[in-house]
C-alpha positions in Angstrom: 38.3 -58.0 -56.2 36.9 -59.0 -52.6 39.8 -56.7 -51.1 37.2 -53.9 -53.7 34.3 -55.1 -52.1 35.2 -54.9 -48.3 36.2 -50.8 -49.8 33.2 -50.5 -51.5 31.2 -51.5 -48.3 33.4 -49.3 -45.6 33.1 -46.3 -48.0 29.1 -46.7 -48.2 29.1 -47.1 -44.1 30.9 -43.8 -43.6 29.0 -41.9 -45.5 25.9 -43.6 -43.7 27.3 -42.7 -40.7 27.8 -39.3 -41.6 24.8 -38.8 -43.1 23.3 -40.7 -39.5 25.5 -37.4 -37.5 24.2 -35.0 -39.6 20.3 -35.4 -39.3 19.8 -37.1 -35.7 20.4 -33.6 -33.8 18.8 -31.8 -36.1 15.5 -34.7 -35.3 16.9 -34.7 -31.5 15.6 -31.1 -31.0 12.8 -30.8 -33.2 10.9 -33.4 -31.5 12.7 -32.1 -28.1 11.0 -29.0 -28.7 7.7 -29.9 -30.4 6.8 -32.6 -27.4 8.7 -30.3 -24.3 5.3 -27.6 -24.8 2.1 -29.5 -25.2 0.0 -28.6 -22.2 -1.0 -26.3 -19.3 1.5 -23.0 -18.1 0.2 -20.8 -15.8 1.3 -17.1 -16.2 1.8 -13.9 -14.9 2.8 -10.8 -16.2 2.2 -7.2 -16.9 0.4 -4.9 -19.5 0.3 -1.4 -20.5 -1.7 0.2 -23.3 -3.6 3.4 -24.3 -7.2 3.4 -25.1 -8.6 5.5 -28.5 -13.0 6.0 -28.6 -12.5 6.4 -31.9 -10.0 4.2 -32.9 -6.1 4.8 -34.2 -5.6 6.7 -37.2 -2.0 6.5 -38.9 -1.4 4.8 -35.5 -2.1 8.5 -33.0 -5.3 7.7 -31.0 -7.8 10.7 -31.4 -8.9 13.0 -28.7 -10.0 11.5 -25.6 -6.9 9.3 -25.4 -6.1 7.8 -22.3 -3.9 4.8 -21.1 -3.9 1.9 -18.8 -1.6 -0.1 -16.7 -2.1 -3.3 -14.8 -1.2 -6.9 -14.9 -2.5 -10.0 -15.9 -2.7 -13.9 -13.9 -4.1 -16.6 -16.5 -3.6 -20.3 -17.9 -2.0 -21.4 -21.7 -2.8 -24.7 -23.6 -1.3 -26.1 -25.7 -2.2 -29.1 -27.6 0.0 -31.0 -30.0 -1.5 -30.3 -33.0 -0.6 -26.9 -32.9 -3.5 -25.0 -31.2 -4.0 -23.4 -28.1 -6.1 -21.3 -25.6 -5.1 -18.0 -23.0 -7.7 -18.2 -20.6 -7.4 -15.2 -17.5 -8.0 -12.3 -15.4 -7.1 -8.3 -16.4 -7.0 -6.1 -13.7 -5.8 -2.1 -15.0 -5.8 1.6 -13.6 -7.1 3.5 -16.3 -5.7 6.7 -16.0 -7.5 10.0 -17.1 -5.2 12.4 -18.5 -4.3 15.4 -16.4 -7.0 17.6 -17.4 -9.6 15.6 -17.0 -10.5 15.8 -13.0 -11.6 12.0 -12.3 -9.8 9.7 -9.7 -8.4 6.5 -11.8 -10.3 4.0 -12.8 -9.8 0.4 -11.6 -11.2 -2.7 -13.3 -11.0 -6.6 -13.8 -12.3 -7.9 -17.0 -11.5 -11.2 -18.7 -9.4 -11.6 -21.2 -9.8 -15.0 -23.4 -8.7 -15.9 -27.2 -8.0 -19.2 -28.9 -5.4 -19.0 -31.2 -2.4 -21.2 -33.5 1.5 -21.5 -33.1 4.2 -22.9 -34.2 8.4 -23.3 -32.4 11.6 -23.8 -34.2 14.6 -25.4 -33.3 15.7 -23.4 -30.8 11.7 -22.8 -28.8 10.9 -19.9 -30.9 6.9 -20.0 -30.3 5.1 -17.7 -33.6 1.1 -17.2 -32.2 -1.6 -16.1 -34.6 -4.8 -15.1 -32.8 -8.0 -16.4 -34.1 -10.7 -13.6 -33.8 -13.8 -13.8 -32.7 -13.0 -17.2 -30.3 -12.7 -15.7 -26.6 -15.7 -13.6 -25.1 -17.9 -11.7 -27.4 -18.1 -7.9 -26.8 -14.4 -7.8 -25.9 -11.1 -7.3 -26.6 -9.9 -10.2 -27.9 -9.5 -10.2 -31.9 -5.3 -10.5 -31.6 -2.9 -10.9 -28.8 1.1 -11.0 -28.7 2.1 -13.0 -32.0 5.8 -13.9 -29.7 7.3 -16.4 -27.3 10.0 -19.2 -26.0 9.6 -22.0 -24.4 13.0 -23.8 -22.5 14.8 -26.2 -23.5 13.2 -28.4 -20.9 9.7 -27.8 -21.5 8.3 -26.3 -18.4 9.1 -22.2 -18.3 7.4 -20.2 -20.8 8.0 -16.6 -22.2 5.1 -14.5 -24.1 5.8 -10.9 -25.5 4.9 -9.0 -28.0 7.0 -8.1 -30.5 6.0 -5.3 -31.5 2.3 -3.3 -29.9 -0.9 -4.7 -30.9 -4.3 -3.0 -31.6 -7.0 -4.8 -29.8 -10.5 -4.3 -31.5 -13.8 -5.1 -29.1 -15.4 -8.9 -31.3 -19.4 -8.5 -31.0 -20.7 -11.4 -31.5 -22.5 -9.9 -34.9 -19.2 -8.4 -36.2 -17.8 -12.2 -36.5 -17.7 -13.7 -39.5 -17.5 -17.3 -38.1 -17.6 -18.7 -34.4 -14.5 -18.9 -33.5 -12.8 -18.3 -36.6 -12.5 -15.9 -39.3 -12.4 -12.1 -38.7 -13.3 -9.2 -36.4 -15.3 -6.8 -39.1 -15.9 -3.2 -36.7 -16.7 0.0 -39.0 -14.2 2.6 -38.8 -13.6 4.9 -35.3 -14.4 2.0 -33.2 -12.5 1.5 -29.9 -8.8 0.7 -29.7 -6.1 -0.3 -27.4 -2.8 -0.2 -27.9 -1.2 -2.3 -26.1 1.8 -4.2 -25.3 1.5 -7.3 -22.9 4.6 -9.9 -21.6 4.2 -12.6 -19.2 6.0 -15.6 -18.2 5.3 -18.8 -16.0 5.8 -22.5 -16.3 4.5 -25.5 -16.2 1.5 -27.1 -14.1 -0.2 -30.4 -13.9 -3.8 -29.3 -14.2 -5.3 -25.7 -14.9 -7.0 -23.9 -12.6 -9.8 -20.9 -13.0 -8.0 -18.0 -12.8 -11.2 -16.0 -12.0 -11.4 -18.4 -8.6 -8.2 -17.6 -7.1 -8.4 -16.1 -3.9 -7.0 -12.0 -3.9 -4.9 -11.6 -0.6 -5.7 -9.4 2.4 
């Protein structure tokens, strides 16, 4: 009887150890990614857009479309509760169509939005942009939906899996303050943009609008 009890105890210990070994790595990976992404990240990247003054119909711009090329410089801030914000400066060159006899237009604009995010066990990030949470009147109803964080939590890549359609969200088109939807009428101006950014974690956020221009 005593031998049977000893054998049973050993068997239970083996089963418990096997369960712990199976669960522990997954738990450790989840904790590593969950805690590694919080904080602020400085990023820079490029954007390439097609403008549609009257919006897109079935993915096609109407007359008067133009292309935009430029770069972004900004800060991603991640909160532990799955929320975050992006604040940036965008410098773009608006390229006219060949038949339009005007020079390119150079612009610097803010590109700000708030978002929620999720991180998988292998560090893949999915973003959901909160419409109407940035500067009213800017093209901030959407943004890149995909990203990846390095295993040590220090490096960040954000990109568009497919081009995002950006629409002007004036204050009177928003269904709520900092949330809701951007309700714009058909034929509103839109941009279709491919955006990619990469950067690294920083100890303290800085204002991307006050970065001095190099001579």
